[in-house]
C-alpha positions as CSV (number, residue, x, y, z in Angstrom):
1,C,121.5,74.1,121.4
2,M,120.4,73.4,117.8
3,Y,117.4,71.5,119.2
4,V,116.3,74.5,121.3
5,L,116.7,76.8,118.3
6,L,114.6,74.6,116.1
7,V,111.8,74.4,118.7
8,A,111.9,78.2,119.1
9,R,111.6,78.7,115.4
10,C,108.7,76.3,115.1
11,Y,106.9,78.0,118.0
12,S,107.5,81.4,116.5
13,K,106.1,80.2,113.2
14,S,103.1,78.7,114.9
15,V,102.3,81.9,116.8
16,T,102.6,84.0,113.6
17,C,100.3,81.7,111.7
18,S,97.8,81.7,114.6
19,M,97.8,85.5,114.8
20,Y,97.3,85.8,111.0
21,K,94.4,83.3,111.1
22,E,92.7,85.2,113.9
23,E,93.2,88.5,112.1
24,Y,91.8,87.1,108.8
25,L,88.7,85.6,110.5
26,S,88.0,88.7,112.5
27,T,87.1,90.7,109.4
28,R,84.2,90.1,107.0
29,S,84.8,89.8,103.3
30,D,83.9,92.8,101.1
31,H,82.3,90.4,98.6
32,P,79.9,87.9,100.3
33,L,79.7,84.7,98.4
34,R,77.3,81.8,98.2
35,V,79.4,78.7,98.7
36,T,78.1,75.2,98.1
37,C,79.8,72.5,100.3
38,Y,79.9,68.8,99.7
39,G,80.9,66.3,102.3
40,S,80.1,63.0,104.1
41,S,76.9,62.4,106.0
42,S,78.2,59.3,107.8
43,S,78.3,59.1,111.6
44,A,81.6,57.1,111.1
45,T,83.4,60.0,109.6
46,P,87.0,60.3,111.1
47,V,87.6,63.0,113.7
48,E,90.2,64.9,111.6
49,Y,87.7,65.3,108.7
50,L,85.0,66.5,111.1
51,A,87.5,69.1,112.5
52,E,88.1,70.5,109.0
53,A,84.4,70.5,108.3
54,E,83.7,72.5,111.4
55,A,86.5,74.9,110.6
56,L,85.0,75.4,107.1
57,G,81.6,76.3,108.5
58,R,83.1,78.7,111.0
59,A,85.3,80.4,108.4
60,L,82.5,80.9,106.0
61,A,80.3,82.4,108.7
62,L,83.0,84.7,110.1
63,R,83.8,86.0,106.6
64,G,80.2,86.7,105.8
65,H,79.6,83.9,103.3
66,T,76.5,81.7,102.9
67,C,77.1,78.0,103.4
68,V,74.9,75.8,101.2
69,N,74.8,72.0,102.0
70,G,72.7,68.9,102.4
71,A,71.5,69.8,105.9
72,G,72.6,66.5,107.3
73,S,72.8,65.8,111.0
74,A,75.9,63.6,110.8
75,G,79.3,63.5,109.3
76,C,81.0,66.5,107.6
77,M,77.7,68.1,106.9
78,A,76.8,68.2,110.5
79,A,80.2,69.5,111.6
80,M,80.2,72.3,109.0
81,N,76.6,73.3,110.2
82,D,77.9,73.3,113.8
83,G,80.7,75.7,112.9
84,A,78.5,78.0,110.8
85,S,75.7,78.0,113.3
86,D,77.9,78.7,116.3
87,E,79.2,81.8,114.6
88,G,75.7,82.9,113.5
89,G,76.3,82.3,109.8
90,D,73.9,82.1,107.0
91,I,73.1,78.4,106.1
92,V,70.9,77.0,103.4
93,G,70.0,73.3,103.5
94,V,68.8,71.3,100.4
95,I,67.0,68.0,100.9
96,H,64.9,65.6,98.8
97,E,61.2,65.2,99.4
98,M,61.7,61.5,100.1
99,F,62.9,62.5,103.5
100,V,59.7,64.3,104.2
101,V,57.4,61.3,105.1
102,D,53.7,61.6,105.5
103,G,53.8,65.3,105.8
104,S,56.1,65.3,108.8
105,D,58.3,68.3,109.4
106,W,61.9,67.4,108.6
107,T,63.1,70.5,110.4
108,T,62.0,69.2,113.8
109,E,64.3,67.3,116.2
110,E,62.5,64.0,115.2
111,G,62.6,64.9,111.5
112,G,66.3,64.3,110.9
113,A,67.6,67.8,110.1
114,H,70.6,69.3,111.8
115,S,69.7,71.4,114.8
116,A,70.7,74.6,112.9
117,F,67.4,74.2,111.0
118,H,65.1,73.4,113.9
119,G,62.2,75.8,114.4
120,G,62.5,77.3,110.9
121,K,65.6,79.4,111.8
122,R,67.2,78.9,108.5
123,T,66.2,78.1,104.9
124,I,65.4,74.6,103.7
125,L,65.0,73.9,100.0
126,V,63.0,70.7,99.2
127,A,63.7,69.0,95.8
128,S,61.3,66.8,94.0
129,G,61.6,64.1,91.4
130,N,62.4,60.4,91.0
131,D,66.2,60.8,91.5
132,L,68.7,63.3,92.9
133,R,69.2,65.5,89.9
134,E,66.9,68.3,91.1
135,R,68.5,68.3,94.5
136,K,72.0,68.5,92.9
137,R,70.8,71.4,90.8
138,L,69.4,73.3,93.8
139,L,72.6,72.8,95.7
140,V,74.7,74.7,93.1
141,E,72.0,77.1,91.8
142,N,73.4,80.7,92.0
143,A,76.6,79.4,93.8
144,D,79.8,81.4,93.5
145,A,82.1,78.5,94.4
146,L,82.2,74.9,95.4
147,V,84.2,73.5,98.4
148,V,84.4,69.7,98.8
149,L,85.3,67.9,102.0
150,P,86.0,64.2,102.3
151,G,83.0,62.1,101.6
152,G,81.8,58.8,100.0
153,P,80.3,57.9,96.7
154,G,77.5,60.5,96.9
155,T,80.2,63.2,97.4
156,F,82.2,61.7,94.5
157,D,79.2,61.8,92.2
158,E,78.4,65.4,93.0
159,L,82.0,66.5,92.6
160,W,82.7,64.7,89.3
161,E,79.5,66.0,87.8
162,M,80.6,69.6,88.5
163,V,84.1,68.9,87.3
164,C,82.8,67.5,84.1
165,A,80.5,70.5,83.6
166,K,83.4,72.9,84.2
167,N,85.6,70.9,81.8
168,L,82.9,71.4,79.1
169,A,82.5,75.1,80.0
170,F,79.0,74.7,81.3
171,N,80.1,76.6,84.3
172,D,83.1,78.6,85.4
173,M,82.8,78.0,89.1
174,P,85.9,77.7,91.3
175,I,86.0,74.1,92.6
176,V,88.4,73.2,95.5
177,C,88.9,69.9,97.4
178,V,90.0,70.1,101.0
179,N,92.7,67.5,100.8
180,V,92.8,66.4,104.4
181,N,95.6,63.9,105.0
182,G,95.9,63.5,101.2
183,Y,92.3,62.1,101.0
184,Y,91.8,63.5,97.5
185,E,95.3,62.8,96.2
186,P,94.1,59.9,94.1
187,F,91.7,62.3,92.3
188,R,94.6,64.6,91.5
189,E,96.7,61.7,90.2
190,M,93.7,60.5,88.1
191,L,93.3,63.9,86.4
192,D,97.1,64.2,85.8
193,R,97.1,60.7,84.2
194,A,94.1,61.6,82.0
195,Y,95.8,64.8,80.9
196,N,99.2,63.0,80.2
197,D,97.4,60.3,78.2
198,K,95.6,63.0,76.1
199,L,92.2,62.1,77.5
200,L,91.7,65.5,79.1
201,R,92.1,68.6,77.0
202,N,92.2,71.2,79.8
203,K,95.0,71.3,82.3
204,P,93.8,69.6,85.6
205,E,94.5,72.6,87.7
206,T,92.1,74.7,85.6
207,I,89.1,72.5,86.5
208,L,89.9,71.3,90.0
209,H,92.0,72.8,92.7
210,F,93.3,71.2,96.0
211,E,94.1,72.9,99.3
212,P,95.3,71.2,102.5
213,T,92.9,72.9,104.9
214,S,89.5,74.5,104.9
215,L,90.8,77.9,105.7
216,D,93.2,77.7,102.7
217,A,90.2,76.7,100.6
218,V,88.2,79.7,101.7
219,K,91.1,82.1,101.0
220,W,91.6,80.5,97.5
221,V,87.9,80.8,96.7
222,E,87.9,84.5,97.7
223,M,91.0,85.2,95.6
224,I,89.7,83.5,92.5
225,T,86.2,84.9,92.6
226,K,87.7,88.4,93.0
227,E,90.0,88.0,90.1
228,K,87.2,86.7,87.9
229,K,85.0,89.6,88.8
230,E,87.8,92.1,87.9
231,E,88.5,90.2,84.6
232,K,84.8,90.3,83.6
233,A,84.6,94.0,84.4
234,A,87.7,94.7,82.3
235,V,86.3,92.6,79.4
236,A,83.0,94.4,79.5
237,V,84.6,97.8,79.2
238,T,86.9,96.6,76.4
239,S,84.0,95.0,74.5
240,K,81.9,98.1,74.7
241,E,84.6,100.3,73.3
242,S,85.4,97.8,70.6
243,R,81.8,97.4,69.6
244,K,81.2,101.2,69.2
245,G,84.3,101.6,67.1
246,A,83.4,98.7,64.8
247,Y,79.9,100.1,64.3
248,R,81.1,103.5,63.2
249,R,83.5,102.0,60.7
250,A,80.8,99.6,59.4
251,D,78.3,102.5,59.1
252,S,80.9,104.6,57.2
253,A,81.7,101.7,54.8
254,L,78.0,101.0,54.3
255,T,77.3,104.6,53.4
256,V,80.1,104.7,50.9
257,D,78.9,101.4,49.3
258,R,75.4,103.0,48.8
259,I,76.9,106.1,47.3
260,D,78.9,104.0,44.8
261,A,75.8,102.0,44.0
262,G,74.0,105.0,42.7
263,R,72.0,108.1,43.5
264,R,68.9,106.2,44.4
265,S,70.5,104.3,47.3
266,F,72.2,107.5,48.4
267,L,69.0,109.4,48.4
268,S,67.2,106.6,50.2
269,N,69.9,106.6,52.8
270,L,69.5,110.4,53.3
271,R,65.7,110.2,53.4
272,S,65.9,107.6,56.1
273,S,68.3,109.7,58.1
274,F,66.1,112.7,57.6
275,R,63.1,110.9,59.0
276,K,65.1,109.7,61.9
277,D,66.5,113.2,62.5
278,T,63.1,115.0,62.4
279,G,61.3,112.4,64.5
280,E,59.0,111.2,61.6
281,T,59.8,107.6,62.6
282,S,59.9,106.0,66.0
283,R,63.3,105.9,67.7
284,R,64.9,102.5,67.9
285,K,68.3,100.9,68.1
286,S,70.3,101.0,64.8
287,Q,71.0,97.7,63.2
288,T,73.6,97.1,60.5
289,W,74.7,94.0,58.8
290,K,78.4,93.9,58.0
291,G,80.4,90.9,57.0
292,G,77.7,88.5,58.2
293,I,77.6,90.1,61.7
294,L,74.7,92.1,63.0
295,L,76.0,95.2,64.8
296,V,73.6,96.9,67.1
297,E,74.2,100.4,68.4
298,E,72.4,102.0,71.4
299,E,70.1,104.9,70.8
300,D,72.1,108.0,70.2
301,D,71.3,111.5,68.8
302,T,74.6,111.6,67.0
303,W,75.1,110.1,63.6
304,N,78.6,109.2,62.4
305,G,79.3,108.3,58.8
306,G,81.9,108.9,56.2
307,A,84.3,111.7,57.2
308,G,81.7,113.9,58.9
309,S,79.0,113.8,61.6
310,W,76.0,115.8,62.6
311,K,73.4,116.0,65.3
312,Q,69.7,116.7,65.4
313,N,68.6,120.1,63.9
314,S,71.8,120.4,61.9
315,M,72.6,120.5,58.2
316,L,70.9,117.2,57.3
317,P,67.6,118.7,56.0
318,V,69.5,121.1,53.8
319,L,71.7,118.3,52.3
320,S,68.6,116.2,51.8
321,A,66.8,119.0,49.9
322,L,69.9,119.8,47.9
323,A,70.3,116.1,46.9
324,L,66.6,115.9,46.0
325,G,66.9,119.0,43.8
326,V,69.9,117.5,42.0
327,A,67.9,114.3,41.3
328,I,64.9,116.3,40.0
329,G,67.1,118.4,37.7
330,T,68.8,115.3,36.4
331,A,65.5,113.6,35.7
332,A,64.2,116.7,33.9
333,A,67.3,116.9,31.7
334,T,66.9,113.3,30.9
335,R,63.3,113.7,29.8
336,S,64.3,116.8,27.7
337,S,67.0,114.8,25.9
338,S,64.5,112.0,25.2
339,R,62.0,114.5,23.6
340,S,64.7,116.1,21.4
341,L,65.6,112.6,20.2
């Protein structure tokens, strides 16, 4: 009886997961991503790795994401291209010019490219140079995320280069390994060891993530990129409000400093404001140095300073004339005093 109950529970769970998977893949993402994928190109790649690679290509296509890879016709690269191509997904292949021999077309059946690229149906980017650096750059250029399938030394090289760059804050790209049958478990252990031995400053999970399946990897990438987009939007709004407030305070303090320094600085400040107000000088962004920081304010018809503010065609010309009269009167009184002496 207990055995039958256990089997029933497992079957129910399996059906629920299958239904959720189908529902998830039946809708396209609201935020299409450009996802770079690394993986093996060996014809000896185990079947279970190929299955996850095909599932990755299929999931990316069904969710409306672009799959960027090495365009290989074997291994995980071929399997992911099979999956993406079968679902009509967007695929971009990146190769090195060394594979284009004597002007031959690499996108033909004889050329070596995956069938998804035959006949110019999809984009192929050709990298130049004496090594693979340009190809690796093109693979991740404008990418939103990186998904890594099981692979050999070439895949390791590409993965660790991106992990190193992220650790040094050269990029903030989500990086996830599809940890099929624990294939990348040694990498997780290596990062944990480096962190525990004080050789890695950032926590391992902040620079490299692991998921058991391709579908989980795609879901994680979508979640992280959405969170990062929302965070950037919130920071942009906060930064804009903070900058405006700081500029008004700095402008007010700067005006007070000029008044305390003497009438000449005060009058100079008023004359500059008067020219700006009457259009005698070209309009441009205001720049103010305060505490060693250059604060730049967008063009605005409103001037804020001290305890008051005014707009164009306001009391500024009157105040300028009044201040100028006071200065002339003071100068005349000074000359009169000098003559009497």
